[in-house]
PyMOL commands that place a pseudoatom at each C-alpha (Angstrom):
pseudoatom trace, name=CA, resn=UNK, resi=1, chain=A, elem=C, hetatm=0, pos=[49.976, 52.217, 84.099]
pseudoatom trace, name=CA, resn=UNK, resi=2, chain=A, elem=C, hetatm=0, pos=[48.610, 49.154, 82.393]
pseudoatom trace, name=CA, resn=UNK, resi=3, chain=A, elem=C, hetatm=0, pos=[50.708, 46.082, 82.766]
pseudoatom trace, name=CA, resn=UNK, resi=4, chain=A, elem=C, hetatm=0, pos=[50.029, 43.395, 80.231]
pseudoatom trace, name=CA, resn=UNK, resi=5, chain=A, elem=C, hetatm=0, pos=[49.666, 39.942, 81.691]
pseudoatom trace, name=CA, resn=UNK, resi=6, chain=A, elem=C, hetatm=0, pos=[52.254, 37.502, 80.390]
pseudoatom trace, name=CA, resn=UNK, resi=7, chain=A, elem=C, hetatm=0, pos=[50.939, 35.098, 77.780]
pseudoatom trace, name=CA, resn=UNK, resi=8, chain=A, elem=C, hetatm=0, pos=[49.698, 31.808, 79.148]
pseudoatom trace, name=CA, resn=UNK, resi=9, chain=A, elem=C, hetatm=0, pos=[51.977, 28.903, 78.264]
pseudoatom trace, name=CA, resn=UNK, resi=10, chain=A, elem=C, hetatm=0, pos=[50.583, 26.550, 75.657]
pseudoatom trace, name=CA, resn=UNK, resi=11, chain=A, elem=C, hetatm=0, pos=[50.406, 22.856, 76.339]
pseudoatom trace, name=CA, resn=UNK, resi=12, chain=A, elem=C, hetatm=0, pos=[49.512, 20.161, 73.839]
pseudoatom trace, name=CA, resn=UNK, resi=13, chain=A, elem=C, hetatm=0, pos=[48.010, 16.980, 75.240]
pseudoatom trace, name=CA, resn=UNK, resi=14, chain=A, elem=C, hetatm=0, pos=[47.444, 13.967, 73.027]
pseudoatom trace, name=CA, resn=UNK, resi=15, chain=A, elem=C, hetatm=0, pos=[44.759, 11.704, 74.483]
pseudoatom trace, name=CA, resn=UNK, resi=16, chain=A, elem=C, hetatm=0, pos=[44.999, 8.161, 73.160]
pseudoatom trace, name=CA, resn=UNK, resi=17, chain=A, elem=C, hetatm=0, pos=[41.748, 6.463, 74.144]
pseudoatom trace, name=CA, resn=UNK, resi=18, chain=A, elem=C, hetatm=0, pos=[38.867, 4.216, 73.211]
pseudoatom trace, name=CA, resn=UNK, resi=19, chain=A, elem=C, hetatm=0, pos=[35.213, 5.101, 73.655]
pseudoatom trace, name=CA, resn=UNK, resi=20, chain=A, elem=C, hetatm=0, pos=[34.372, 1.643, 75.032]
pseudoatom trace, name=CA, resn=UNK, resi=21, chain=A, elem=C, hetatm=0, pos=[37.100, 1.756, 77.690]
pseudoatom trace, name=CA, resn=UNK, resi=22, chain=A, elem=C, hetatm=0, pos=[35.832, 2.584, 81.212]
pseudoatom trace, name=CA, resn=UNK, resi=23, chain=A, elem=C, hetatm=0, pos=[39.330, 3.433, 82.388]
pseudoatom trace, name=CA, resn=UNK, resi=24, chain=A, elem=C, hetatm=0, pos=[39.500, 5.990, 79.572]
pseudoatom trace, name=CA, resn=UNK, resi=25, chain=A, elem=C, hetatm=0, pos=[36.285, 7.636, 80.790]
pseudoatom trace, name=CA, resn=UNK, resi=26, chain=A, elem=C, hetatm=0, pos=[37.732, 7.820, 84.282]
pseudoatom trace, name=CA, resn=UNK, resi=27, chain=A, elem=C, hetatm=0, pos=[41.140, 9.025, 83.104]
pseudoatom trace, name=CA, resn=UNK, resi=28, chain=A, elem=C, hetatm=0, pos=[39.750, 11.656, 80.749]
pseudoatom trace, name=CA, resn=UNK, resi=29, chain=A, elem=C, hetatm=0, pos=[37.435, 12.987, 83.479]
pseudoatom trace, name=CA, resn=UNK, resi=30, chain=A, elem=C, hetatm=0, pos=[40.411, 13.351, 85.814]
pseudoatom trace, name=CA, resn=UNK, resi=31, chain=A, elem=C, hetatm=0, pos=[42.552, 15.027, 83.164]
pseudoatom trace, name=CA, resn=UNK, resi=32, chain=A, elem=C, hetatm=0, pos=[39.848, 17.540, 82.245]
pseudoatom trace, name=CA, resn=UNK, resi=33, chain=A, elem=C, hetatm=0, pos=[39.317, 18.368, 85.918]
pseudoatom trace, name=CA, resn=UNK, resi=34, chain=A, elem=C, hetatm=0, pos=[43.040, 19.022, 86.358]
pseudoatom trace, name=CA, resn=UNK, resi=35, chain=A, elem=C, hetatm=0, pos=[43.180, 21.224, 83.261]
pseudoatom trace, name=CA, resn=UNK, resi=36, chain=A, elem=C, hetatm=0, pos=[40.082, 23.149, 84.358]
pseudoatom trace, name=CA, resn=UNK, resi=37, chain=A, elem=C, hetatm=0, pos=[41.954, 24.035, 87.542]
pseudoatom trace, name=CA, resn=UNK, resi=38, chain=A, elem=C, hetatm=0, pos=[44.895, 25.389, 85.549]
pseudoatom trace, name=CA, resn=UNK, resi=39, chain=A, elem=C, hetatm=0, pos=[43.610, 28.709, 84.263]
pseudoatom trace, name=CA, resn=UNK, resi=40, chain=A, elem=C, hetatm=0, pos=[47.251, 29.684, 83.733]
pseudoatom trace, name=CA, resn=UNK, resi=41, chain=A, elem=C, hetatm=0, pos=[47.546, 27.269, 80.800]
pseudoatom trace, name=CA, resn=UNK, resi=42, chain=A, elem=C, hetatm=0, pos=[46.277, 27.125, 77.244]
pseudoatom trace, name=CA, resn=UNK, resi=43, chain=A, elem=C, hetatm=0, pos=[45.769, 23.415, 76.736]
pseudoatom trace, name=CA, resn=UNK, resi=44, chain=A, elem=C, hetatm=0, pos=[45.275, 22.038, 73.233]
pseudoatom trace, name=CA, resn=UNK, resi=45, chain=A, elem=C, hetatm=0, pos=[43.689, 18.585, 73.335]
pseudoatom trace, name=CA, resn=UNK, resi=46, chain=A, elem=C, hetatm=0, pos=[44.344, 16.168, 70.490]
pseudoatom trace, name=CA, resn=UNK, resi=47, chain=A, elem=C, hetatm=0, pos=[42.069, 13.122, 70.576]
pseudoatom trace, name=CA, resn=UNK, resi=48, chain=A, elem=C, hetatm=0, pos=[43.754, 10.010, 69.183]
pseudoatom trace, name=CA, resn=UNK, resi=49, chain=A, elem=C, hetatm=0, pos=[41.718, 6.841, 68.566]
pseudoatom trace, name=CA, resn=UNK, resi=50, chain=A, elem=C, hetatm=0, pos=[42.693, 3.449, 69.890]
pseudoatom trace, name=CA, resn=UNK, resi=51, chain=A, elem=C, hetatm=0, pos=[40.754, 0.279, 69.120]
pseudoatom trace, name=CA, resn=UNK, resi=52, chain=A, elem=C, hetatm=0, pos=[40.621, -2.138, 72.032]
pseudoatom trace, name=CA, resn=UNK, resi=53, chain=A, elem=C, hetatm=0, pos=[38.490, -4.515, 69.968]
pseudoatom trace, name=CA, resn=UNK, resi=54, chain=A, elem=C, hetatm=0, pos=[39.661, -3.970, 66.376]
pseudoatom trace, name=CA, resn=UNK, resi=55, chain=A, elem=C, hetatm=0, pos=[38.112, -7.210, 65.123]
pseudoatom trace, name=CA, resn=UNK, resi=56, chain=A, elem=C, hetatm=0, pos=[34.664, -6.750, 66.635]
pseudoatom trace, name=CA, resn=UNK, resi=57, chain=A, elem=C, hetatm=0, pos=[31.754, -6.977, 64.182]
pseudoatom trace, name=CA, resn=UNK, resi=58, chain=A, elem=C, hetatm=0, pos=[30.310, -3.643, 62.971]
pseudoatom trace, name=CA, resn=UNK, resi=59, chain=A, elem=C, hetatm=0, pos=[27.047, -4.380, 64.783]
pseudoatom trace, name=CA, resn=UNK, resi=60, chain=A, elem=C, hetatm=0, pos=[28.818, -5.319, 67.987]
pseudoatom trace, name=CA, resn=UNK, resi=61, chain=A, elem=C, hetatm=0, pos=[28.393, -8.519, 69.982]
pseudoatom trace, name=CA, resn=UNK, resi=62, chain=A, elem=C, hetatm=0, pos=[26.099, -9.594, 72.837]
pseudoatom trace, name=CA, resn=UNK, resi=63, chain=A, elem=C, hetatm=0, pos=[27.625, -8.472, 76.119]
pseudoatom trace, name=CA, resn=UNK, resi=64, chain=A, elem=C, hetatm=0, pos=[27.404, -11.916, 77.707]
pseudoatom trace, name=CA, resn=UNK, resi=65, chain=A, elem=C, hetatm=0, pos=[29.317, -13.521, 74.850]
pseudoatom trace, name=CA, resn=UNK, resi=66, chain=A, elem=C, hetatm=0, pos=[32.018, -10.886, 75.095]
pseudoatom trace, name=CA, resn=UNK, resi=67, chain=A, elem=C, hetatm=0, pos=[32.331, -11.207, 78.888]
pseudoatom trace, name=CA, resn=UNK, resi=68, chain=A, elem=C, hetatm=0, pos=[32.724, -14.964, 78.598]
pseudoatom trace, name=CA, resn=UNK, resi=69, chain=A, elem=C, hetatm=0, pos=[35.427, -14.590, 75.960]
pseudoatom trace, name=CA, resn=UNK, resi=70, chain=A, elem=C, hetatm=0, pos=[37.320, -11.794, 77.735]
pseudoatom trace, name=CA, resn=UNK, resi=71, chain=A, elem=C, hetatm=0, pos=[36.888, -12.616, 81.420]
pseudoatom trace, name=CA, resn=UNK, resi=72, chain=A, elem=C, hetatm=0, pos=[35.783, -16.214, 81.432]
pseudoatom trace, name=CA, resn=UNK, resi=73, chain=A, elem=C, hetatm=0, pos=[32.366, -15.315, 82.779]
pseudoatom trace, name=CA, resn=UNK, resi=74, chain=A, elem=C, hetatm=0, pos=[30.197, -12.789, 84.591]
pseudoatom trace, name=CA, resn=UNK, resi=75, chain=A, elem=C, hetatm=0, pos=[31.621, -13.144, 88.104]
pseudoatom trace, name=CA, resn=UNK, resi=76, chain=A, elem=C, hetatm=0, pos=[35.142, -11.915, 87.371]
pseudoatom trace, name=CA, resn=UNK, resi=77, chain=A, elem=C, hetatm=0, pos=[33.762, -9.070, 85.270]
pseudoatom trace, name=CA, resn=UNK, resi=78, chain=A, elem=C, hetatm=0, pos=[31.374, -8.078, 88.071]
pseudoatom trace, name=CA, resn=UNK, resi=79, chain=A, elem=C, hetatm=0, pos=[34.236, -7.690, 90.543]
pseudoatom trace, name=CA, resn=UNK, resi=80, chain=A, elem=C, hetatm=0, pos=[36.220, -5.531, 88.134]
pseudoatom trace, name=CA, resn=UNK, resi=81, chain=A, elem=C, hetatm=0, pos=[33.200, -3.433, 87.251]
pseudoatom trace, name=CA, resn=UNK, resi=82, chain=A, elem=C, hetatm=0, pos=[32.462, -2.917, 90.930]
pseudoatom trace, name=CA, resn=UNK, resi=83, chain=A, elem=C, hetatm=0, pos=[35.939, -1.471, 91.434]
pseudoatom trace, name=CA, resn=UNK, resi=84, chain=A, elem=C, hetatm=0, pos=[35.579, 0.835, 88.429]
pseudoatom trace, name=CA, resn=UNK, resi=85, chain=A, elem=C, hetatm=0, pos=[32.112, 1.977, 89.561]
pseudoatom trace, name=CA, resn=UNK, resi=86, chain=A, elem=C, hetatm=0, pos=[33.461, 2.872, 92.998]
pseudoatom trace, name=CA, resn=UNK, resi=87, chain=A, elem=C, hetatm=0, pos=[36.279, 4.927, 91.501]
pseudoatom trace, name=CA, resn=UNK, resi=88, chain=A, elem=C, hetatm=0, pos=[33.821, 6.567, 89.136]
pseudoatom trace, name=CA, resn=UNK, resi=89, chain=A, elem=C, hetatm=0, pos=[31.618, 7.773, 91.963]
pseudoatom trace, name=CA, resn=UNK, resi=90, chain=A, elem=C, hetatm=0, pos=[34.478, 9.879, 93.294]
pseudoatom trace, name=CA, resn=UNK, resi=91, chain=A, elem=C, hetatm=0, pos=[34.675, 11.609, 89.901]
pseudoatom trace, name=CA, resn=UNK, resi=92, chain=A, elem=C, hetatm=0, pos=[30.931, 12.064, 89.469]
pseudoatom trace, name=CA, resn=UNK, resi=93, chain=A, elem=C, hetatm=0, pos=[30.593, 9.208, 86.966]
pseudoatom trace, name=CA, resn=UNK, resi=94, chain=A, elem=C, hetatm=0, pos=[27.668, 6.810, 87.367]
pseudoatom trace, name=CA, resn=UNK, resi=95, chain=A, elem=C, hetatm=0, pos=[28.866, 3.607, 85.727]
pseudoatom trace, name=CA, resn=UNK, resi=96, chain=A, elem=C, hetatm=0, pos=[25.908, 1.333, 84.928]
pseudoatom trace, name=CA, resn=UNK, resi=97, chain=A, elem=C, hetatm=0, pos=[27.387, -1.815, 83.460]
pseudoatom trace, name=CA, resn=UNK, resi=98, chain=A, elem=C, hetatm=0, pos=[24.090, -3.588, 84.162]
pseudoatom trace, name=CA, resn=UNK, resi=99, chain=A, elem=C, hetatm=0, pos=[22.382, -1.505, 81.466]
pseudoatom trace, name=CA, resn=UNK, resi=100, chain=A, elem=C, hetatm=0, pos=[24.710, -2.647, 78.696]
pseudoatom trace, name=CA, resn=UNK, resi=101, chain=A, elem=C, hetatm=0, pos=[23.310, -5.278, 76.355]
pseudoatom trace, name=CA, resn=UNK, resi=102, chain=A, elem=C, hetatm=0, pos=[25.873, -5.214, 73.566]
pseudoatom trace, name=CA, resn=UNK, resi=103, chain=A, elem=C, hetatm=0, pos=[29.551, -4.431, 73.234]
pseudoatom trace, name=CA, resn=UNK, resi=104, chain=A, elem=C, hetatm=0, pos=[29.709, -2.107, 70.210]
pseudoatom trace, name=CA, resn=UNK, resi=105, chain=A, elem=C, hetatm=0, pos=[32.438, -1.347, 67.763]
pseudoatom trace, name=CA, resn=UNK, resi=106, chain=A, elem=C, hetatm=0, pos=[33.938, 2.041, 68.582]
pseudoatom trace, name=CA, resn=UNK, resi=107, chain=A, elem=C, hetatm=0, pos=[35.116, 2.681, 65.020]
pseudoatom trace, name=CA, resn=UNK, resi=108, chain=A, elem=C, hetatm=0, pos=[32.190, 4.885, 64.027]
pseudoatom trace, name=CA, resn=UNK, resi=109, chain=A, elem=C, hetatm=0, pos=[32.366, 6.830, 67.274]
pseudoatom trace, name=CA, resn=UNK, resi=110, chain=A, elem=C, hetatm=0, pos=[35.970, 7.736, 66.541]
pseudoatom trace, name=CA, resn=UNK, resi=111, chain=A, elem=C, hetatm=0, pos=[35.016, 8.614, 62.975]
pseudoatom trace, name=CA, resn=UNK, resi=112, chain=A, elem=C, hetatm=0, pos=[32.300, 10.919, 64.287]
pseudoatom trace, name=CA, resn=UNK, resi=113, chain=A, elem=C, hetatm=0, pos=[34.823, 12.738, 66.458]
pseudoatom trace, name=CA, resn=UNK, resi=114, chain=A, elem=C, hetatm=0, pos=[37.106, 13.173, 63.463]
pseudoatom trace, name=CA, resn=UNK, resi=115, chain=A, elem=C, hetatm=0, pos=[34.180, 14.693, 61.528]
pseudoatom trace, name=CA, resn=UNK, resi=116, chain=A, elem=C, hetatm=0, pos=[33.230, 16.985, 64.411]
pseudoatom trace, name=CA, resn=UNK, resi=117, chain=A, elem=C, hetatm=0, pos=[36.757, 18.210, 65.187]
pseudoatom trace, name=CA, resn=UNK, resi=118, chain=A, elem=C, hetatm=0, pos=[36.836, 21.144, 62.715]
pseudoatom trace, name=CA, resn=UNK, resi=119, chain=A, elem=C, hetatm=0, pos=[33.572, 22.431, 64.192]
pseudoatom trace, name=CA, resn=UNK, resi=120, chain=A, elem=C, hetatm=0, pos=[34.872, 23.070, 67.697]
pseudoatom trace, name=CA, resn=UNK, resi=121, chain=A, elem=C, hetatm=0, pos=[36.339, 21.459, 70.825]
pseudoatom trace, name=CA, resn=UNK, resi=122, chain=A, elem=C, hetatm=0, pos=[35.500, 17.788, 71.242]
pseudoatom trace, name=CA, resn=UNK, resi=123, chain=A, elem=C, hetatm=0, pos=[35.396, 17.617, 75.040]
pseudoatom trace, name=CA, resn=UNK, resi=124, chain=A, elem=C, hetatm=0, pos=[31.613, 17.856, 75.230]
pseudoatom trace, name=CA, resn=UNK, resi=125, chain=A, elem=C, hetatm=0, pos=[30.928, 15.279, 72.542]
pseudoatom trace, name=CA, resn=UNK, resi=126, chain=A, elem=C, hetatm=0, pos=[33.438, 12.820, 74.001]
pseudoatom trace, name=CA, resn=UNK, resi=127, chain=A, elem=C, hetatm=0, pos=[31.730, 13.192, 77.382]
pseudoatom trace, name=CA, resn=UNK, resi=128, chain=A, elem=C, hetatm=0, pos=[28.290, 12.658, 75.849]
pseudoatom trace, name=CA, resn=UNK, resi=129, chain=A, elem=C, hetatm=0, pos=[29.378, 9.480, 74.102]
pseudoatom trace, name=CA, resn=UNK, resi=130, chain=A, elem=C, hetatm=0, pos=[31.015, 8.148, 77.244]
pseudoatom trace, name=CA, resn=UNK, resi=131, chain=A, elem=C, hetatm=0, pos=[27.940, 8.952, 79.327]
pseudoatom trace, name=CA, resn=UNK, resi=132, chain=A, elem=C, hetatm=0, pos=[25.539, 7.456, 76.792]
pseudoatom trace, name=CA, resn=UNK, resi=133, chain=A, elem=C, hetatm=0, pos=[27.429, 4.183, 76.809]
pseudoatom trace, name=CA, resn=UNK, resi=134, chain=A, elem=C, hetatm=0, pos=[28.613, 3.775, 80.379]
pseudoatom trace, name=CA, resn=UNK, resi=135, chain=A, elem=C, hetatm=0, pos=[25.785, 5.474, 82.304]
pseudoatom trace, name=CA, resn=UNK, resi=136, chain=A, elem=C, hetatm=0, pos=[22.778, 4.959, 80.030]
pseudoatom trace, name=CA, resn=UNK, resi=137, chain=A, elem=C, hetatm=0, pos=[23.564, 1.702, 78.268]
pseudoatom trace, name=CA, resn=UNK, resi=138, chain=A, elem=C, hetatm=0, pos=[23.057, 3.162, 74.790]
pseudoatom trace, name=CA, resn=UNK, resi=139, chain=A, elem=C, hetatm=0, pos=[24.534, 1.336, 71.807]
pseudoatom trace, name=CA, resn=UNK, resi=140, chain=A, elem=C, hetatm=0, pos=[27.132, 3.798, 70.548]
pseudoatom trace, name=CA, resn=UNK, resi=141, chain=A, elem=C, hetatm=0, pos=[27.796, 1.587, 67.557]
pseudoatom trace, name=CA, resn=UNK, resi=142, chain=A, elem=C, hetatm=0, pos=[24.474, 2.697, 66.052]
pseudoatom trace, name=CA, resn=UNK, resi=143, chain=A, elem=C, hetatm=0, pos=[24.537, 5.637, 63.651]
pseudoatom trace, name=CA, resn=UNK, resi=144, chain=A, elem=C, hetatm=0, pos=[21.207, 6.980, 64.931]
pseudoatom trace, name=CA, resn=UNK, resi=145, chain=A, elem=C, hetatm=0, pos=[22.529, 7.076, 68.481]
pseudoatom trace, name=CA, resn=UNK, resi=146, chain=A, elem=C, hetatm=0, pos=[25.748, 8.819, 67.472]
pseudoatom trace, name=CA, resn=UNK, resi=147, chain=A, elem=C, hetatm=0, pos=[23.857, 11.376, 65.365]
pseudoatom trace, name=CA, resn=UNK, resi=148, chain=A, elem=C, hetatm=0, pos=[21.550, 12.151, 68.294]
pseudoatom trace, name=CA, resn=UNK, resi=149, chain=A, elem=C, hetatm=0, pos=[24.527, 12.664, 70.584]
pseudoatom trace, name=CA, resn=UNK, resi=150, chain=A, elem=C, hetatm=0, pos=[26.095, 14.975, 68.012]
pseudoatom trace, name=CA, resn=UNK, resi=151, chain=A, elem=C, hetatm=0, pos=[22.828, 16.923, 67.823]
pseudoatom trace, name=CA, resn=UNK, resi=152, chain=A, elem=C, hetatm=0, pos=[22.852, 17.341, 71.604]
pseudoatom trace, name=CA, resn=UNK, resi=153, chain=A, elem=C, hetatm=0, pos=[26.180, 19.128, 71.176]
pseudoatom trace, name=CA, resn=UNK, resi=154, chain=A, elem=C, hetatm=0, pos=[24.756, 21.487, 68.558]
pseudoatom trace, name=CA, resn=UNK, resi=155, chain=A, elem=C, hetatm=0, pos=[25.951, 19.602, 65.486]
pseudoatom trace, name=CA, resn=UNK, resi=156, chain=A, elem=C, hetatm=0, pos=[23.766, 18.800, 62.500]
pseudoatom trace, name=CA, resn=UNK, resi=157, chain=A, elem=C, hetatm=0, pos=[22.380, 15.258, 62.985]
pseudoatom trace, name=CA, resn=UNK, resi=158, chain=A, elem=C, hetatm=0, pos=[21.510, 14.828, 59.298]
pseudoatom trace, name=CA, resn=UNK, resi=159, chain=A, elem=C, hetatm=0, pos=[25.052, 15.694, 58.285]
pseudoatom trace, name=CA, resn=UNK, resi=160, chain=A, elem=C, hetatm=0, pos=[26.383, 13.376, 60.973]
pseudoatom trace, name=CA, resn=UNK, resi=161, chain=A, elem=C, hetatm=0, pos=[24.308, 10.465, 59.684]
pseudoatom trace, name=CA, resn=UNK, resi=162, chain=A, elem=C, hetatm=0, pos=[25.307, 11.184, 56.096]
pseudoatom trace, name=CA, resn=UNK, resi=163, chain=A, elem=C, hetatm=0, pos=[28.952, 11.163, 57.113]
pseudoatom trace, name=CA, resn=UNK, resi=164, chain=A, elem=C, hetatm=0, pos=[28.608, 7.938, 59.121]
pseudoatom trace, name=CA, resn=UNK, resi=165, chain=A, elem=C, hetatm=0, pos=[26.867, 6.216, 56.218]
pseudoatom trace, name=CA, resn=UNK, resi=166, chain=A, elem=C, hetatm=0, pos=[30.037, 6.694, 54.175]
pseudoatom trace, name=CA, resn=UNK, resi=167, chain=A, elem=C, hetatm=0, pos=[33.405, 5.018, 54.818]
pseudoatom trace, name=CA, resn=UNK, resi=168, chain=A, elem=C, hetatm=0, pos=[35.072, 8.400, 55.339]
pseudoatom trace, name=CA, resn=UNK, resi=169, chain=A, elem=C, hetatm=0, pos=[37.913, 8.513, 57.890]
pseudoatom trace, name=CA, resn=UNK, resi=170, chain=A, elem=C, hetatm=0, pos=[37.819, 4.749, 58.475]
pseudoatom trace, name=CA, resn=UNK, resi=171, chain=A, elem=C, hetatm=0, pos=[41.372, 4.420, 57.212]
pseudoatom trace, name=CA, resn=UNK, resi=172, chain=A, elem=C, hetatm=0, pos=[42.463, 7.329, 59.418]
pseudoatom trace, name=CA, resn=UNK, resi=173, chain=A, elem=C, hetatm=0, pos=[41.170, 5.588, 62.549]
pseudoatom trace, name=CA, resn=UNK, resi=174, chain=A, elem=C, hetatm=0, pos=[43.013, 2.391, 61.667]
pseudoatom trace, name=CA, resn=UNK, resi=175, chain=A, elem=C, hetatm=0, pos=[46.215, 4.297, 60.882]
pseudoatom trace, name=CA, resn=UNK, resi=176, chain=A, elem=C, hetatm=0, pos=[46.019, 6.142, 64.210]
pseudoatom trace, name=CA, resn=UNK, resi=177, chain=A, elem=C, hetatm=0, pos=[45.479, 2.854, 66.005]
pseudoatom trace, name=CA, resn=UNK, resi=178, chain=A, elem=C, hetatm=0, pos=[48.531, 1.421, 64.235]
pseudoatom trace, name=CA, resn=UNK, resi=179, chain=A, elem=C, hetatm=0, pos=[50.539, 4.540, 65.088]
pseudoatom trace, name=CA, resn=UNK, resi=180, chain=A, elem=C, hetatm=0, pos=[49.718, 4.114, 68.771]
pseudoatom trace, name=CA, resn=UNK, resi=181, chain=A, elem=C, hetatm=0, pos=[50.932, 0.530, 68.761]
pseudoatom trace, name=CA, resn=UNK, resi=182, chain=A, elem=C, hetatm=0, pos=[54.120, 1.526, 66.962]
pseudoatom trace, name=CA, resn=UNK, resi=183, chain=A, elem=C, hetatm=0, pos=[54.731, 4.089, 69.708]
pseudoatom trace, name=CA, resn=UNK, resi=184, chain=A, elem=C, hetatm=0, pos=[54.515, 1.248, 72.198]
pseudoatom trace, name=CA, resn=UNK, resi=185, chain=A, elem=C, hetatm=0, pos=[51.043, 2.092, 73.446]
pseudoatom trace, name=CA, resn=UNK, resi=186, chain=A, elem=C, hetatm=0, pos=[49.277, -1.175, 74.176]
pseudoatom trace, name=CA, resn=UNK, resi=187, chain=A, elem=C, hetatm=0, pos=[46.804, 0.047, 76.774]
pseudoatom trace, name=CA, resn=UNK, resi=188, chain=A, elem=C, hetatm=0, pos=[44.673, 3.135, 77.233]
pseudoatom trace, name=CA, resn=UNK, resi=189, chain=A, elem=C, hetatm=0, pos=[44.195, 5.816, 78.257]
pseudoatom trace, name=CA, resn=UNK, resi=190, chain=A, elem=C, hetatm=0, pos=[47.595, 7.221, 77.459]
pseudoatom trace, name=CA, resn=UNK, resi=191, chain=A, elem=C, hetatm=0, pos=[48.383, 10.921, 77.710]
pseudoatom trace, name=CA, resn=UNK, resi=192, chain=A, elem=C, hetatm=0, pos=[51.273, 12.438, 75.778]
pseudoatom trace, name=CA, resn=UNK, resi=193, chain=A, elem=C, hetatm=0, pos=[52.144, 15.967, 76.880]
pseudoatom trace, name=CA, resn=UNK, resi=194, chain=A, elem=C, hetatm=0, pos=[54.067, 18.259, 74.540]
pseudoatom trace, name=CA, resn=UNK, resi=195, chain=A, elem=C, hetatm=0, pos=[55.016, 15.290, 72.407]
pseudoatom trace, name=CA, resn=UNK, resi=196, chain=A, elem=C, hetatm=0, pos=[57.564, 13.870, 74.833]
pseudoatom trace, name=CA, resn=UNK, resi=197, chain=A, elem=C, hetatm=0, pos=[56.104, 13.203, 78.279]
pseudoatom trace, name=CA, resn=UNK, resi=198, chain=A, elem=C, hetatm=0, pos=[53.806, 10.178, 78.334]
pseudoatom trace, name=CA, resn=UNK, resi=199, chain=A, elem=C, hetatm=0, pos=[51.847, 8.444, 81.049]
pseudoatom trace, name=CA, resn=UNK, resi=200, chain=A, elem=C, hetatm=0, pos=[49.410, 5.571, 80.759]
pseudoatom trace, name=CA, resn=UNK, resi=201, chain=A, elem=C, hetatm=0, pos=[46.402, 4.635, 82.832]
pseudoatom trace, name=CA, resn=UNK, resi=202, chain=A, elem=C, hetatm=0, pos=[43.616, 6.456, 84.661]
pseudoatom trace, name=CA, resn=UNK, resi=203, chain=A, elem=C, hetatm=0, pos=[46.044, 8.380, 86.821]
pseudoatom trace, name=CA, resn=UNK, resi=204, chain=A, elem=C, hetatm=0, pos=[45.092, 10.380, 89.886]
pseudoatom trace, name=CA, resn=UNK, resi=205, chain=A, elem=C, hetatm=0, pos=[44.920, 14.149, 89.485]
pseudoatom trace, name=CA, resn=UNK, resi=206, chain=A, elem=C, hetatm=0, pos=[48.099, 14.701, 91.515]
pseudoatom trace, name=CA, resn=UNK, resi=207, chain=A, elem=C, hetatm=0, pos=[50.071, 12.515, 89.122]
pseudoatom trace, name=CA, resn=UNK, resi=208, chain=A, elem=C, hetatm=0, pos=[48.729, 14.410, 86.125]
pseudoatom trace, name=CA, resn=UNK, resi=209, chain=A, elem=C, hetatm=0, pos=[49.602, 17.715, 87.785]
pseudoatom trace, name=CA, resn=UNK, resi=210, chain=A, elem=C, hetatm=0, pos=[53.205, 16.581, 88.231]
pseudoatom trace, name=CA, resn=UNK, resi=211, chain=A, elem=C, hetatm=0, pos=[53.383, 15.463, 84.598]
pseudoatom trace, name=CA, resn=UNK, resi=212, chain=A, elem=C, hetatm=0, pos=[52.190, 18.905, 83.479]
pseudoatom trace, name=CA, resn=UNK, resi=213, chain=A, elem=C, hetatm=0, pos=[54.770, 20.633, 85.681]
pseudoatom trace, name=CA, resn=UNK, resi=214, chain=A, elem=C, hetatm=0, pos=[57.561, 18.484, 84.260]
pseudoatom trace, name=CA, resn=UNK, resi=215, chain=A, elem=C, hetatm=0, pos=[56.426, 19.306, 80.721]
pseudoatom trace, name=CA, resn=UNK, resi=216, chain=A, elem=C, hetatm=0, pos=[56.337, 23.036, 81.478]
pseudoatom trace, name=CA, resn=UNK, resi=217, chain=A, elem=C, hetatm=0, pos=[59.819, 23.091, 82.995]
pseudoatom trace, name=CA, resn=UNK, resi=218, chain=A, elem=C, hetatm=0, pos=[61.391, 21.194, 80.108]
pseudoatom trace, name=CA, resn=UNK, resi=219, chain=A, elem=C, hetatm=0, pos=[59.609, 22.886, 77.200]
for i in range(1, 219): cmd.bond("trace and resi %d" % i, "trace and resi %d" % (i + 1))
show_as sticks, trace
zoom trace
């Protein structure tokens, strides 16, 4: 007798993040690892943009200028980056802050993800953008760089560049950023599970597992 397996429970996870946030890279990597271990779930990921530097110039700013303005200088930033790099190693992330020359605007990166969303899951493209910026020092504010990363995920680079050359979805990114702030989200990453269970920060896998269990028992 054939016994049908029960349907896997569905779980929606909103990921509020910024592409230039190292803690987001770390937190997203941990979340995806936890979800990969939960074959019993059908997880639907909703990527929500957050702009850590909403006023940054479209072409970005020199990294040294930004570090001075944000941290007061290189030394304090180096200590923080050392901590992040150590945590990243445990997750298989090679942070290379020394390769970065400019701090880019993340607006176009978020727009690219919005464009790519109807064409399939975004996990791979998000990872590629994170890796390009944090491990390779690429300027992800440049349209050519973003189009090449899209192409590496099987998307049409010419269409990507055409889209990025337009202002399409710019307003959507800003509205999503405003929505996050209105929800009380002032730091990222922030994960919202099933629309009611939220947790902020690059949490350890065990914490994320508990959040998922709470969401499943109350849904």
